[in-house]
C-alpha positions in Angstrom: 0.0 0.0 0.0 2.8 2.4 0.9 4.5 1.8 -2.6 1.2 2.5 -4.4 1.0 5.9 -2.6 4.6 6.7 -3.5 3.9 5.9 -7.2 0.7 8.0 -7.2 2.6 11.0 -5.7 5.4 10.5 -8.2 2.9 10.4 -11.1 1.2 13.6 -9.9 4.5 15.3 -9.6 5.5 14.3 -13.1 2.2 15.6 -14.5 2.6 19.0 -12.6 6.2 19.4 -13.9 5.1 18.4 -17.5 2.3 21.0 -17.4 4.6 23.7 -16.1 7.1 22.9 -18.9 4.4 22.9 -21.5 3.1 26.3 -20.4 6.6 27.9 -20.4 7.9 26.2 -23.5 4.9 26.3 -25.8 5.9 27.9 -29.1 5.3 31.7 -29.4 3.7 32.8 -32.6 4.2 36.6 -32.3 2.3 37.3 -35.5 -0.8 35.6 -34.1 -0.9 38.1 -31.2 0.5 41.2 -32.9 -2.9 42.4 -34.0 -4.3 46.0 -34.3 -6.2 46.7 -31.1 -8.2 49.4 -32.9 -9.9 46.8 -35.1 -9.5 43.6 -33.0 -12.3 41.6 -31.6 -12.9 42.0 -27.9 -11.4 39.1 -25.8 -14.3 38.8 -23.5 -13.5 37.2 -20.1 -10.0 36.3 -21.3 -8.7 39.9 -21.4 -9.3 43.6 -21.6 -9.7 46.0 -24.5 -9.1 49.7 -24.3 -9.7 51.9 -27.3 -11.4 55.2 -28.2 -14.7 53.4 -29.3 -16.1 49.9 -28.9 -13.8 48.6 -26.1 -14.2 47.7 -22.5 -12.9 51.2 -21.6 -11.4 54.3 -23.2 -8.5 56.3 -22.0 -8.5 60.1 -22.1 -6.5 62.1 -24.5 -2.9 62.7 -23.4 -1.2 66.1 -24.3 1.6 64.3 -26.2 1.9 63.2 -29.8 1.4 59.6 -30.6 5.1 58.7 -30.9 5.9 60.3 -27.5 3.0 58.6 -25.8 3.9 55.2 -27.2 7.5 55.7 -26.1 6.4 56.6 -22.5 4.1 53.6 -22.5 6.9 51.3 -23.7 9.1 52.5 -20.8 6.3 51.6 -18.3 5.6 48.2 -19.9 9.2 47.2 -20.1 9.7 48.1 -16.5 7.1 45.5 -15.5 8.5 42.3 -14.1 8.4 39.3 -16.5 7.4 41.5 -19.4 9.2 41.6 -22.8 8.4 43.0 -26.2 7.9 40.2 -28.8 6.8 42.1 -31.9 6.5 45.6 -33.3 8.5 48.8 -32.5 8.2 52.4 -31.7 8.8 53.2 -35.4 5.9 50.9 -36.4 3.7 52.6 -33.9 2.5 49.3 -32.4 4.2 46.9 -29.9 3.1 43.6 -28.5 4.4 42.4 -25.1 4.3 39.1 -23.3 3.9 39.1 -19.5 4.3 35.8 -17.7 2.7 35.0 -14.3 5.0 34.7 -11.4 4.6 31.0 -10.5 3.4 29.1 -13.5 4.7 31.4 -16.3 1.3 31.7 -18.0 1.7 34.1 -20.9 -0.6 37.1 -21.3 -0.2 39.2 -24.5 -0.7 43.0 -24.7 -0.7 44.9 -27.9 -0.6 48.7 -27.8 -1.0 51.3 -30.5 -0.8 55.0 -30.2 -3.8 56.8 -31.8 -3.7 60.5 -32.6 -6.8 62.5 -31.4 -7.5 66.2 -31.3 -4.0 67.5 -31.0 -2.9 64.8 -28.6 -3.0 61.0 -28.5 -4.5 58.1 -26.7 -3.8 54.4 -26.7 -5.6 51.4 -28.0 -4.6 48.3 -25.9 -5.6 44.7 -26.4 -4.6 42.6 -23.4 -5.5 38.9 -23.4 -4.6 35.5 -22.0 -3.2 32.8 -24.2 -4.6 29.8 -22.2 -8.0 29.5 -20.7 -11.4 31.2 -21.0 -10.9 33.7 -18.2 -8.0 35.7 -17.0 -9.7 36.5 -13.6 -9.1 40.2 -14.2 -5.3 40.0 -14.4 -5.0 41.8 -17.7 -7.4 44.5 -16.7 -5.5 45.1 -13.4 -2.1 45.2 -15.3 -3.4 47.7 -17.9 -4.9 49.9 -15.2 -1.6 49.8 -13.3 0.2 50.8 -16.5 -2.3 53.7 -17.0 -1.7 54.9 -13.5 2.1 54.8 -14.0 1.8 56.6 -17.3 -0.5 59.3 -16.0 1.6 59.9 -12.9 -0.9 58.7 -10.4 
């Protein structure tokens, strides 16, 4: 009986380690996630969409041009732990980042585009989970934290 329990525990550990490896090592198709947030479909419970119209929220106009606003956002995003840019650039005007969860390393993808509006600019942001049907509000919280950092709050 004791040996059976040891084998069960060992099997569970192997499954857990294999799952963790699968999440962290799954191939990254940057082109799949580097989509325009202005025209993208809303992610529903798996993410958060910020854009001037038709999103989950809209950010106000910033008194900066689009290039300066995207550069400031890029600094904030890259300063976030476990976040790296995977596609796009400041010159392109759109960047996609991957942010991994602390323990399991689940990837969340965030694409941001600067949008000129009325002598300033705002941002369109599509943040979504790669795995699962719900992100439990993680992407919304991260995007709001980035907004707070960007706006100096």
